[in-house]
GUTOR-939427 format. One line per 5 residues: for each residue x, y, z of N, C-alpha, C, O. Coordinates in steps of 0.05 Angstrom, whole numbers, plus 5000, padded with zeros to 4 digits. Last residue first. Layout:
X,Y,Z,X,Y,Z,X,Y,Z,X,Y,Z  ...
//
This chain:
1565,1642,3917,1538,1634,3908,1537,1608,3899,1515,1599,3891  1597,1685,3959,1598,1657,3947,1570,1652,3942,1553,1657,3959  1625,1750,3947,1603,1733,3960,1604,1705,3945,1612,1703,3921  1660,1788,3926,1670,1761,3940,1649,1744,3951,1655,1725,3965  1628,1827,3905,1647,1812,3893,1656,1787,3898,1661,1769,3882
1598,1842,3954,1584,1830,3926,1605,1818,3907,1599,1798,3894  1633,1859,3986,1617,1837,3995,1603,1827,3973,1595,1804,3974  1658,1902,3956,1675,1880,3962,1656,1856,3970,1662,1833,3961  1614,1934,3954,1622,1921,3928,1640,1898,3936,1638,1876,3925  1614,1952,4009,1589,1937,3998,1595,1923,3968,1582,1903,3960
1663,1976,4010,1658,1951,4028,1635,1937,4019,1633,1913,4021  1653,2016,3977,1676,1998,3970,1667,1972,3988,1663,1950,3977  1616,2045,4006,1609,2038,3980,1627,2016,3971,1617,1998,3957  1648,2056,4047,1628,2044,4052,1614,2029,4028,1604,2007,4029  1688,2093,4019,1692,2071,4034,1672,2046,4042,1679,2022,4042
1654,2135,4008,1666,2118,3990,1675,2091,3999,1670,2071,3987  1643,2152,4058,1623,2143,4042,1634,2125,4023,1625,2102,4021  1695,2170,4074,1677,2151,4090,1656,2137,4074,1651,2113,4076  1702,2215,4040,1716,2188,4039,1707,2164,4053,1710,2141,4044  1660,2246,4055,1658,2238,4029,1677,2210,4026,1670,2189,4015
1684,2258,4108,1655,2247,4105,1651,2235,4076,1638,2214,4074  1732,2285,4090,1729,2261,4107,1703,2246,4105,1703,2222,4100  1712,2330,4062,1729,2307,4051,1730,2287,4062,1730,2267,4048  1685,2358,4100,1670,2347,4074,1684,2324,4061,1673,2303,4053  1726,2371,4132,1704,2349,4139,1689,2340,4119,1679,2317,4118
1750,2409,4096,1764,2381,4106,1747,2362,4112,1748,2340,4102  1709,2443,4098,1715,2434,4077,1730,2408,4075,1726,2389,4059  1717,2462,4156,1690,2452,4145,1695,2434,4118,1685,2411,4117  1769,2478,4157,1760,2451,4174,1734,2447,4162,1729,2423,4157  1762,2523,4127,1783,2505,4119,1776,2476,4129,1775,2456,4115
1727,2554,4154,1715,2543,4129,1736,2524,4118,1728,2508,4101  1752,2563,4205,1725,2550,4202,1719,2536,4176,1709,2514,4174  1794,2596,4186,1798,2568,4195,1773,2552,4196,1774,2528,4189  1762,2636,4167,1779,2624,4147,1783,2598,4158,1777,2577,4145  1736,2661,4215,1720,2644,4193,1736,2631,4170,1724,2616,4154
1779,2645,4265,1764,2663,4251,1753,2644,4231,1756,2620,4229  1838,2608,4270,1818,2621,4281,1806,2639,4261,1819,2647,4242  1912,2619,4255,1888,2604,4262,1866,2613,4275,1871,2628,4293  1930,2681,4225,1934,2666,4248,1907,2647,4248,1885,2655,4242  1958,2691,4165,1934,2692,4178,1936,2672,4199,1941,2649,4194
2012,2676,4146,2004,2701,4144,1981,2705,4162,1984,2725,4176  2017,2618,4140,2022,2630,4169,2016,2661,4171,2016,2671,4193  2007,2600,4094,2032,2609,4095,2038,2620,4125,2059,2629,4132  1955,2579,4101,1977,2562,4093,2001,2572,4098,2019,2556,4106  1923,2628,4109,1929,2604,4132,1951,2584,4123,1964,2572,4141
1917,2662,4067,1942,2662,4083,1944,2644,4102,1966,2641,4114  1871,2652,4036,1868,2664,4061,1892,2672,4077,1890,2687,4096  1892,2615,3994,1878,2642,3988,1876,2662,4009,1880,2686,4004  1908,2571,4020,1923,2586,4007,1915,2614,4000,1930,2634,4003  1859,2555,4046,1882,2557,4063,1903,2575,4047,1914,2593,4060
1827,2548,3999,1818,2566,4014,1846,2573,4036,1852,2597,4040  1856,2504,3975,1853,2525,3961,1847,2553,3981,1859,2575,3979  1847,2462,4013,1873,2473,4002,1874,2500,3993,1890,2517,4001  1793,2458,4013,1806,2469,4036,1834,2475,4032,1844,2492,4046  1784,2447,3957,1773,2469,3964,1786,2477,3995,1790,2501,4000
1809,2396,3954,1821,2417,3937,1811,2444,3949,1826,2463,3950  1775,2367,3989,1805,2365,3991,1819,2392,3978,1836,2406,3990  1722,2374,3970,1729,2380,3999,1757,2385,4003,1765,2404,4017  1724,2360,3921,1718,2388,3922,1727,2394,3953,1738,2416,3960  1736,2305,3924,1755,2322,3910,1751,2354,3917,1770,2370,3918
1693,2288,3952,1723,2287,3966,1737,2303,3949,1753,2318,3960  1655,2293,3916,1654,2310,3940,1679,2307,3954,1685,2327,3967  1670,2259,3877,1665,2286,3870,1665,2302,3895,1676,2324,3895  1670,2213,3910,1693,2220,3897,1695,2248,3890,1715,2262,3895  1614,2210,3918,1631,2208,3942,1659,2218,3930,1671,2233,3945
1592,2204,3872,1586,2229,3884,1606,2229,3909,1614,2250,3919  1613,2152,3859,1619,2175,3844,1614,2198,3855,1630,2216,3851  1594,2118,3902,1623,2123,3901,1627,2147,3878,1646,2162,3882  1535,2126,3895,1548,2133,3918,1579,2135,3917,1589,2154,3930  1531,2113,3838,1523,2140,3845,1537,2144,3874,1549,2165,3878
1547,2060,3835,1559,2079,3820,1553,2107,3828,1571,2124,3826  1526,2011,3858,1540,2031,3877,1551,2056,3859,1563,2073,3872  1536,1973,3801,1531,1975,3829,1541,1996,3842,1565,2001,3839  1563,1951,3752,1536,1967,3751,1519,1964,3776,1496,1956,3776  1612,1929,3747,1589,1914,3763,1564,1929,3761,1543,1917,3768
1639,1975,3722,1642,1948,3714,1617,1930,3722,1604,1918,3704  1626,2016,3761,1619,2014,3733,1620,1988,3719,1602,1981,3704  1655,1997,3803,1625,2000,3804,1612,2000,3779,1591,1987,3774  1707,1999,3787,1698,1969,3791,1664,1974,3792,1649,1957,3784  1712,2052,3782,1715,2031,3755,1703,2005,3761,1691,1991,3744
1706,2065,3831,1688,2076,3812,1691,2063,3785,1674,2064,3768  1754,2044,3855,1725,2033,3863,1706,2042,3842,1689,2026,3835  1790,2075,3830,1790,2042,3826,1765,2036,3829,1752,2024,3811  1777,2122,3851,1781,2123,3826,1778,2091,3815,1765,2084,3795  1793,2111,3903,1763,2119,3899,1759,2114,3870,1739,2102,3863
1849,2108,3899,1832,2082,3909,1804,2088,3898,1793,2071,3885  1858,2157,3887,1865,2138,3867,1847,2115,3872,1834,2104,3855  1845,2187,3935,1831,2191,3909,1837,2168,3887,1820,2162,3871  1884,2158,3969,1850,2157,3973,1839,2160,3948,1825,2143,3938  1929,2178,3946,1925,2149,3949,1893,2144,3953,1881,2127,3940
1922,2232,3959,1926,2223,3932,1923,2193,3928,1916,2185,3906  1918,2234,4013,1894,2241,3994,1900,2232,3966,1882,2226,3950  1948,2236,4053,1952,2212,4040,1926,2215,4017,1916,2194,4007  1942,2283,4079,1969,2277,4067,1969,2252,4050,1988,2246,4035  1886,2275,4095,1893,2294,4071,1921,2287,4064,1925,2285,4039
1889,2234,4138,1879,2230,4109,1883,2249,4089,1884,2241,4066  1925,2270,4171,1940,2247,4156,1922,2238,4132,1932,2236,4110  1905,2306,4203,1911,2313,4178,1920,2290,4160,1921,2293,4136  1896,2291,4253,1871,2289,4237,1880,2297,4207,1863,2295,4189  1929,2255,4296,1936,2272,4275,1911,2272,4251,1910,2255,4233
1924,2239,4362,1910,2238,4337,1915,2260,4315,1905,2282,4317  1957,2209,4413,1957,2236,4397,1943,2226,4370,1951,2206,4358  1954,2192,4479,1941,2189,4455,1937,2212,4437,1921,2231,4441  2007,2166,4515,1994,2192,4511,1977,2188,4482,1991,2182,4462  2042,2130,4527,2023,2133,4546,2003,2159,4537,1986,2168,4553
2076,2115,4490,2085,2134,4508,2066,2140,4530,2073,2152,4550  2058,2064,4467,2088,2067,4468,2091,2091,4489,2108,2087,4507  2003,2065,4469,2021,2039,4475,2050,2050,4487,2060,2046,4509  1991,2117,4444,1987,2110,4471,2001,2085,4484,2008,2086,4508  2020,2106,4395,2028,2128,4410,2017,2122,4441,2033,2122,4460
1982,2069,4377,2014,2066,4375,2025,2082,4398,2038,2073,4417  1933,2097,4374,1936,2071,4392,1961,2066,4398,1967,2060,4421  1951,2129,4333,1943,2142,4360,1942,2122,4380,1950,2127,4402  1956,2099,4288,1982,2112,4301,1977,2124,4327,1996,2129,4342  1903,2082,4282,1924,2061,4287,1951,2077,4301,1964,2068,4321
1879,2133,4272,1875,2118,4295,1893,2100,4303,1901,2098,4326  1906,2150,4222,1908,2166,4243,1899,2149,4273,1913,2152,4293  1888,2099,4188,1917,2107,4198,1922,2121,4221,1936,2112,4239  1839,2102,4171,1845,2081,4196,1875,2088,4203,1883,2082,4226  1838,2133,4127,1817,2134,4148,1825,2124,4172,1820,2136,4193
1877,2113,4094,1878,2140,4104,1862,2146,4123,1870,2162,4140  1856,2057,4081,1880,2061,4096,1878,2091,4112,1878,2092,4136  1808,2063,4051,1802,2060,4077,1825,2064,4096,1822,2073,4119  1830,2072,3997,1810,2089,4007,1808,2087,4038,1807,2108,4050  1859,2029,3990,1874,2052,3988,1854,2075,3997,1864,2097,4004
1823,1982,3998,1847,1986,4014,1860,2017,4016,1869,2027,4037  1788,1992,3954,1784,1994,3984,1803,1995,4002,1801,2009,4023  1824,1988,3911,1813,2005,3914,1804,2017,3942,1808,2039,3952  1835,1932,3920,1859,1952,3916,1845,1978,3924,1855,1990,3944  1787,1909,3912,1803,1907,3934,1823,1924,3940,1828,1932,3962
1771,1924,3861,1752,1933,3887,1771,1928,3910,1770,1944,3928  1810,1912,3827,1804,1940,3825,1787,1945,3856,1789,1965,3870  1806,1851,3830,1831,1868,3840,1828,1898,3846,1839,1909,3865  1758,1845,3815,1762,1836,3845,1788,1854,3852,1791,1867,3872  1757,1860,3762,1742,1873,3778,1748,1869,3808,1744,1887,3825
1800,1824,3743,1803,1850,3743,1784,1868,3763,1794,1886,3777  1773,1772,3751,1796,1779,3770,1803,1808,3767,1811,1819,3787  1705,1761,3759,1725,1771,3739,1749,1783,3755,1746,1802,3770  1662,1747,3786,1680,1729,3788,1708,1743,3770,1730,1731,3772  1618,1774,3771,1632,1781,3795,1657,1767,3801,1671,1775,3819
1586,1786,3718,1610,1771,3723,1627,1783,3746,1645,1798,3742  1517,1781,3711,1539,1793,3723,1564,1777,3726,1562,1755,3737
//
């Protein structure tokens, strides 16, 4: 196994950063808000707004996993579930009228959108764990 390959290292590191940042950003901004204004504000939609970067990073991690022949199932399934969760939540919000404001928040539509967004967050966390495991393997001293 060529874990010292510069392309594999770059894909793994960049992919992990792109996947982990959308998950960590709401917490960092919430702590900054707490320090500056004394009120902790948590915007749970930031990972969705940064979804393009997270999905690009997951693709990089999948490429690195294929190169290393490690964690392919975890990262691949996580990427697929993240796509379904993010695109599904947006599609349901559009189709039910939640996105336009035609339908008020609450009810089964709201619950379904939040559940699909939760699937996206959980899948993104699984991809981040897979990326962390790949990072440990790629940068391990032997």
